[in-house]
N, C-alpha and C positions, 0 to 999 in steps of 0.2 A: 143309141149308144155308138153305132158306127159313124153317125154324123158328128158326134162329139169327138170321137177319136180322130176323124179326118181333120176336123177343125183344129184340134190340139197339135197334130203332127204338122199341119201347114203353118201353124203359129210359131212353132219352135224351129222349124227349118229355116236356115239362113239363106233363103233363095228369093228370087223374084216371085210375085204372086202367081205367075203362070207356071212356075217350076214345080214339078211333082215332088213329094217328100222322098227322102233317101230310103226310108224303111216303110214297108207296108205292114210289118208285124215284127214284134220282138217278144221272145219268151225268156223267162228267168226261172230256173229250177233249183230248189234247195231240197236236198234229200229226195223225197217222193212227191213233193208238191210243186206244181208248175203255175207260174203267174205270167200273164200276157198283157200287152198294151190294150188289146181289144176288150178285155174283160175285167182287169184289175187296176183300173185307173181311178184316181180320186183327185178332186181339185183342192189345192192348198194355196190360200191367198190368191185365188184366181188362176193358178197355173196347174196343169195336169201333172200328176205324179204316179209312177208305177209303184204300188206298195207291195211289200212281201214280208212275211213273218220270218223271224230268225230266232234261233235258240242259243247260238254261241256268238260271242263278241267278234270272232274272226271267222264268220260263216263263209263257206265255199259255195259258189253258185256256177251253174252252167248257163251260157247264153246261146240262144239260137236267133240268128238275124236273117230276116226275109227282106231282101231289097225290092224296091219298086220296079227297077229295071236291072236285069242281069247284064253285067259287063265283065267278061272274062279277062280283059286286059287291064281293068282298073278295079282291083279287089277292094273290099272294105277294110278300114283301119280303125282301131280304138286308141284314142289318145291316153297317154299315161296320166295317173292322178296319184296324189298322196293318200287317197282314201282306200285304195285297193292295189293288189298285185296281180298282174297278168300271168297266169300259170301256163297257158297254152297260146300259141299264135292262132290268129283267126284262119280257119281252114274251111274251104268250100266243100260242101257235101253235095256232090252232083252239080246240077244247075238250079237247085231249089233254094238252098239257104247256106249260111255260114255258121260255123260252130266255134266256140272258144270257152275257156274256163278262167274264172277270177277268184281271188280270196280277199275278203274285206279286212280292214284294220280298225279295230275298236269301234264297232257300230254304235254303241250308246253315246259316244262322244262325237260322232261324225255329224257335220252340219252341211246342208246344201250338197247332198250327195248326187252326182251326175255321171252319166255315161255319154261321152262325146264321140260320134262316129264321123269319119271322113271318107270321101272317095275322090281320087284324083281325076282330072279330065282325061278323056279318051282321045283317040285319033280323029274322031269326028269333030273335035273342037268344042265339045260340051264343057261348060265351066265346072270347077270342082264343087262338090256338094258336101255340106256339113249339117249334121243333125244331133241335137242334144236331148237326152231322155232323163228327166228328173226321177230319182228313186226316193222312196219313202220307206225305210225299214221300220217295222212295227213288231212289237212283241207282247206276249200275254204275261203280265206282271201280277204276282200275288203278294200280299203283305198280311202278316198275322201278328196279333198282339195278345199274348197269354201271360199276364203277370202272375207271379207266385204270391205276392203280398199286395193287398188292396188297402193298406193303412198308410195314410199320409199325415204330415204335420204342417200346419200353416207356416209359410215362409221357408220351409226346408225343401231343398231340391232333392229329387230322387230320380234314379236312372233305371230304365227297363230295356231289355233286349227285344228287338224286332226281328222277325224271320221273313225272308223273301227269296223267291227263286232267282231274281235278278237284282241284287242289292245295289249295283251301280246305276240302275235305272230309277231309283227312288231319289227324289229331289230333297236335298238337305237344306237347312236354313241356319244362318248365324244369328237370327233375331228371334226373340220370344213373341208369342202371341200376347195381346194386351186386352185387359178388361174382362177376362173370363174367370169362372170359378176356379178353374185349374188351367194355368198357362202351360204351354209346352213348346218344344221345338225338337225336330228330328236331326240327328247328327250321325256322322259316320266316323268311328274311331277304330283305327287299326283294322280296317276291313269289316267291321261289325256295325250294323245299324243299331242305333240306340235312340230311345225316346226319353227325353229329360222333361220332368214335370215339376211345377211349383204350385201348390194349392194356395188359394187366397181367402177361402171362406170355410167356416166350420160346417160339420154335418155330413150327410150323404150327398155326394156330388157326382154328376155324370161328366166324364171326360169324353169329348168328341174330337177325334183327330181326323183331319181331312188331308190325306197324303196326296202328293202330286208326283208325276213321273217325268223323267227327262225326255224320253221318246213317247210320242203319242200312241194310242191304240184305237182300234175301230170298234164302234158299237152300232146298233141298229142295222144288223145285217151288212156290216162293212160299208156303211154309207156316211158315218159321222165320226170325225176325229175328236178324241178327248184326252186330256192329261190327268184327269181326276180319278183316283181310285175310290172304291167304296169306302165310306167313313168307318173308322174304328171307334167303337163305343165301349166304355168300361166305367162301372160305378166304383167309387172309392169312398172310404170313410175317413173324413178329414178331422183331425183332433187339434187341440190347442198347440201352439208352437212350442218347441223345445229349442234350446240353444244350439246353434250350428257352429261347428268348428271351421274357422277360416285359416288356411295355411298362408304363411309369409315366405317370400323368396329368400329372406335373410334370417338366419336363426341366431345370429350373434350381433348385437348392437353395442357399440362402445359409447359410454357416457362421457362426453367431454364438452367443451364450450360450443363446438360446432353443432353437435347433436342436440344440445339444449336450446340453442337460439335459432339456428337456421333449420335444423332437422335433417333426417336421413331419408333418402328416397327409397321407398319399398313398393313392392307389388303384392297386393292382397287379393284373395278370392273375392268374387263379387257377392255381396250379401243380399242382393235383390232389393233391399229396402234402403240402401245407401242413397243419400242425396249428395250430389256433387257440390263442391265448394262449401263443405260443412265440416266442423270440428267435432270429433267424438272423444269422449273421455275413456281412458283405459285404466282399470283398477285391478287389484289383486284379490278381490272378494266379490261374491255375487250380490251381497246385500249392499244397500246404500251406505255412503259414508266411508268407503274404503280409501286407502292411501292412493294418491295419484301416481301412477307409474309412468304414464306417457299420454300424449295427445295425438290423435290421428286426424289428419286433414285430407279429405278426398279431393283429388284433382281432376281425373278424367278416366273414362272407361277405355279398356283395351279390347282388341278384336278377339282375344282368347278368353273372353268372359272373366276378366280380372280388372282390378282397379288400381290405378297409379296414385300413390299417396305420399304425403310428408309425415314422418314420424318424429316427434320431439320427445325425448326421454328425460325424466326427472329423478328417478330412483333406480337402484340396482335390483335385479330380479334374476332368479335361477329357475329354469324350467322344472327342476325336481321339486321346488317348493310348492307351487300351485299353478293353476291356469290364470290367464289374464282375461278380463271381461271387458268387452267393448260396450259402452253404455251410451244411451241417449236419454237425457233428462233423468238421470239416476236409475234408469231401467236397463237391465242387461239385454242386449240384442244378439250378441255373438260372443264366442270365446275363441281365443287364440293362445299362442305361447311362443316365447322366444327369450333368449338370455339378454339381460341388460347388465353389462359388466363395466367396471371402471377401466380407465386407461391403464395399459400395461406399465408397471413401474418395478424396477429392480432395486432391492434394498441391500443385498449383499451377494457376493460371489465367493465360492470356496472351491478348492482344488484338492483332489485326493490322488496321490501317486500309488502305484501298485504296491500292495502290502502295507500301506500307511494309513493314517487317519486324515480326516478333513482338516484343512488348514486355510487360513485367510491369506496366506502367501500365494500370489498368482503366478509364481515362476514355474515354467515348464522347460523341459529339456528337449533338444532335437532327437527325433526317433522314438520318443516316449509316448505311451498310451496312458492317458489320465482321464479321470472322471471330473466333470465340472458341474457344480450345483449352483443354480441361480435361485435366489429367494426374493419374494416380493408379493405383488398382487396382480391378479388377472393375467397369469403367465400361461395358462393352458391354451389360450387362443393366439399367443404370440408365435411368430415365425422366426426363431433364432437361427443364425448361422455364424460360423467362426471363419474369419478371413484365412484363406489358404489351408484350412484344416478339413479333414474328412471325418464325418460323424459315423461311428461304428454302431450298428444296431446291437442292443444288449437286452437280455431278459430282465436285468436288474434296473432298467431305466425307470425313472419316476417322472410323472407328468400330472401335476395338479395346478389349481389356481395359485397356490402358495409356493410351490417349488417345482422345478424341473431339473432333471439330471441328464447330462449328455456324456457319452464316452467318445473322446476324440483322439486322433492320432496326429502327432506332430511330425511332419516330414523330416528326414535326416538332412536334407539339403535346404531347409528353409533359410531364407536370407533376410528375414525381418527380425527386429528386436521387439516389436509389439504386434500382438494378434488381436485385432479389434473384434468385439462381439457386436453383431448387427441384429436388429429386429425389423423384419420386412424391409431390408435394404437401408435402414437408418442406424447410425451408430448409437449404442446405448450408453456410452460414456465409460464402459468397462472394457478392459483389455487384459490379455494374458501376456506376461513378460517372458520372452525367450532368453533363457540363461544356459550357457554352455554347461555340460556335465562337469562336476567337480567332485569326483569320487576318488578315494585313495586306491591306487593300484599296487599290487604286490611289487616289492622292490627288485624284481628281476630285470628291470631296465637300467639298474645302476651297476656298474662294473668297477673293480679296483685293480690297480697294477702296482705292485711293490717290488718289482725286479724281474718278474717273469711276464707271461702273457696276461692280458686282462681276465679277471675271473668275476662271475656274477656274485654280487655281495651276499645274496640270501642263500647261497650254497656253502658259505663259509661258516660252519657251526663249530663253536668252541675256539680255544686259542690256536693261533697259527704260529708254529715254531719255525723261524727262518734263520738259517745258519750262515747267512752272508750279510754283508753290509747293505743296508737299505738306503739307496741313494735318494729315493723320494717315494712318496705314496701319492698316486694319481688316481682321481675318480673320473670316470667317463660315463656318458649317458647314451642310451639307445632310444631316441624319440619314436622310432617306428614300432617299438615294443609296447606302446601304451594303448592306443586305440586299435580296435579290430572292426571288421564289418558288422559284427553282431553286438559288440559291446563298446560303449564310449565311456571314457573316464575323465577326459579333459586335462587341464593343467595340474601338475603335481608340485605341491609346495613342500619343500624338504628343509630340515634343519640338521646341521652337522655339529655334534658335540665331540670335541677332541681333547684328549688328555695324554700327557706323556709322564712316565714315572720311571724311577731307577730300579735297580735290582732289589732294593729293600722295600719297594712299594711307596717310596716318598714321591710326592708330586713335583714334577719339574715345570710343567707349563699346562695351561688350560685355555682353550679357545672355543667359541661358539659361533657358527655361521648360520644365520637365519635367512628364511625366504629365498632359498635357491629354487627358482621356478623352472621346471622342465616341461616344455610344451610338446604335445604329440606331433609326429612328423608328417611328411607329405602323403603317407599311405592312408591317413585319416580323411574321411569325407568332410570333416569340419576343420581341416588344416588352415584354410584361409581365414577362419574366424578366431584362431588361437594366436595369431601373430601379435606379439607384444614386445615392447622394449625390455620388459623384465625377463623374457625367456632366456634361459642359460644357453650361451654359445661357447663351445669349447669345453675343456676339461678343468678340473679343480686340482691344484697342486698343494700338497700339505706343507711343503717347505716354504711356500709363499705365505702361509698363514702363521707358521711358527717363527718366533723372534729370538728366543734365548738359545735354544739348541736345535739344530737341524737333525733330520733323521739319520744322516750319515755320521753325525758326531755323538750319537748316543752310546753309552757304555754297554758292556755285555749284560745280557739278561734285562735290559731295559724293555719297557712295554709301551706300545702305542695303542691306546683304546679309543676307537672311533664309533660313535653311535649315530646312525642315520635313521631319522624318524620323520613322519609326516607332521606338518604344522597343524595341530589339532584345531586351531581357531579358524582354519579355512574350510573345514568339513563339518558335516552334520552327523557323521558316523566315525567310529573308531578307525584310526589309521594303522599303518604298519610300522614296526620298529625292528631294526637289525643292528646288532652289536658286532663290531670287528675288533679282535684283540690280537695284535702282532707282537710277538716276543722275539728278541734278538738272541737266538739260541747259540751256545758254544759247546764244543765237544771236550776241549782241554782247557786247563788253567795252569799258568806258570807263576810261581811266587817264591820268595825267599823266606824260609822258616828258620827260626831260632828255637831250639828245644834243649832240654836237659835230660839226656838219657842217664839212667841210674841203675846200678846193679847189672852192668853189662857183663856178659860172658864172652871172653875173647879167646881166640885160638890162633896161635902163631904158626907160621910155616915150619915144618920140621918137628912140631910137637904133636903128641898123639892125643892130648886131651885139652879141654878148656881150662882156663885159669879160674880161680875163684872169683866170686862176684866183686866187681870193682866199685869205686865210689861214684860220685856224681860227675858226669862229663858235660861238655858243652858242644852242641852241634849247630853248625850253620850250613844249611843245605838249600840249593835251588831245586825246587820240586815241581813235578808235573802232577796235577790233579785231574781226575776223569769225571765228567758229568754223566749223570744217568740219562740215557737217550729218550726216555719217555716221561721224565719228570722235569719240572721247571726249576732251574737253579738248585739242583740237588746233586751233591758229589757222591761218588762211590766211596766205599770205606778204605780204599788203598791209594797210595801215592808212590811215585818213583822219583828219586832225586840224587844229586851228587853235590859234594862239598867237603867241608872240613869238620873233623871231630877232635876235640881236645879231651883225651882220656884222663880221667881223674883230675879234672881241672881245678877242683877245689880241695885237693889234698895239700895241706900246708905244713907237712912234716919236714924235718930238716933235710933228710936225704931225698925228699921229693917223691918218694914212693915209686909208683909206676906211671908217672905223668909222661905223656907224649902227645904229639900232634900228628894226625893222619889224614890222608886224602882218601875219601870213601865214596862208594856208590851204595845207597841204601834204598831198600823198600820198606815202607811203613804201613801199618794198618791202624786206622783211627776209628774211634767209636762214631756211630751215625747220628748221635744227638746233635741238633743244630744249635740249641740254646745253651750248651755247656761252655763255660768260660775256662775251666780247667779240665784237661784231658790227659789220658795216659796212653799214648800210642805204643805200639810194639814194633821194634826195628829189627831188620835182618839184612845183612850185607857184608861187604868186605872192602879192604883198601890197602894202603901202604903207609907204614909208620915212618915219619921223616927222620926222627932221632935214632930209632933202632935200625932203620934201614932194612926193614923186612916187611913182607905182606902179612895181613892178618884177616881174620873173619870175626864178626861179632854178632851177638844175639842178645836182646834184652829189652826191657821196657824203658819208657822215657816219660818226661813230664812236659806237657804242652800248655801254654797259656794263651788264651784268645783275648785280645785287647779290643 
């Protein structure tokens, strides 16, 4: 053994044949076990290796180095390596040996593990020495196989767990064994060792697994290296095959010209009995004679134990209906399942606004949230999206093959007139039309001025009595009072109905102004989209519309009736209507009245009593009448006037009786009936008789005639 050690040391030392080795001994200690070059060396491929047992992948070891010649001025050095980390520097222990400590990295994966020592030349001129020591890490590996179920089926793969103290040291294989009663392969999946088996023959069969290790271990008293663990043997009862399910990477296949003629590329689980470059029939029933759903053409095997295939489809199929059977010569070999659906097609699109019903009109408004329903076939697999619109998740959303419902929100600032509906990035041929809001707004944006400051029209309720001359009636508009940040109304289409009538209610003139368009102002976020030549600019003057009689030429108690309403044909909901009634109010009325007082009681100055009742007199008076302040064209029952009275004007006797002419001031009281043609007023007043030349007072009734 000593001769073999000396031979190995001299063979590895990079020196001349006469140069002694750098180390005469090296020991490596892990835990409590010590390994040395002189006792624990084994030849691997003709080269000596220092073997040692490890329990951890990152085992820590202590090295003791005994140099052949001690040189205090030229200490030993250990070259760095990617296989270990030097934890302590090499330290001399007296003049006997050097000591250091290292930690290995992933020993199961390390290959050609070496320790390389160097010693620089000294002052005597000796050359630098280099010596390499090969290391062979070995471990005691155990592997156990204890299946819970020993029943297998021909052609069906089954997976069992394996237990090992060093799973990383078990060699795995990507290929199956060939030609055995039960083929197998060992794999490692997510850190767990597994045994995959596929039986090929019926009956009771013995499975013999011959596992290999990645790192060798020693046998025969540490004199022979081997990689083979003890065989694992297990008996299984193999039964007739049952259909195995093969999963497909694509669960949704579209049936179109491409998928029928060229086919769709899919990846299928390996069925073990597949033959490459062969076509298999896929039907929807296990028995022979089923409808042809598709054809499967196997192309090549993949490294992940799957098969690359072409799939050509000929009929539609839903997974919920049944399984699909892969057949060879009308015999089912495997089962699988996936959807075969027709190409997505849209037959109709409907829109539902908040609080409304479904409509085929595809018009939507800016800032609006609407539901959009698409109807057709094979819609569930489609990937619809709406250009520049956000889809809002909703609990009421519907998604089936026949119909899908989306809730979308139109941005307030959208600048498109059409919103295209896409499917997987391709236009579907359908689009939503962006239409500005056109809803009737309360008429508080319309103001009227008839002599004072402008007043909002919908605040004028009932007749407005105006006691001055109306020079003009002017309508103005407040565009900024239509749209707000939270509510959009759009253009307002108005109609003005104008009528003027006299005090008796007789029509003087009638005019109608249609399609007065008031557009929202600059405060609206949609102001730029409302601009139109039809938009009303400036005010509307009533005198510019009247032709026969202007407002300033109307008689007392004439009435101007103006009705402002929305043009109903422009809206889908009821609009607003506001009626303005202006009445030319007067407080007094002056006119000339002719009446016939009769039976007057007269009293002359200087007399103590009234004379007897006289005959019928004639009075012509200029009178002031007083209108009731709260009623339209209604006079109070009293008047005040001045004029002439011919007393006893109809006395035709020879001596003339008591006829005389007087200048009088009279107050009269009339009955309040407006429809009476013949009235009997009561007079009270006084005056001066021109013939008698003296003043007098009178009291009595009269007769009034209304023509």
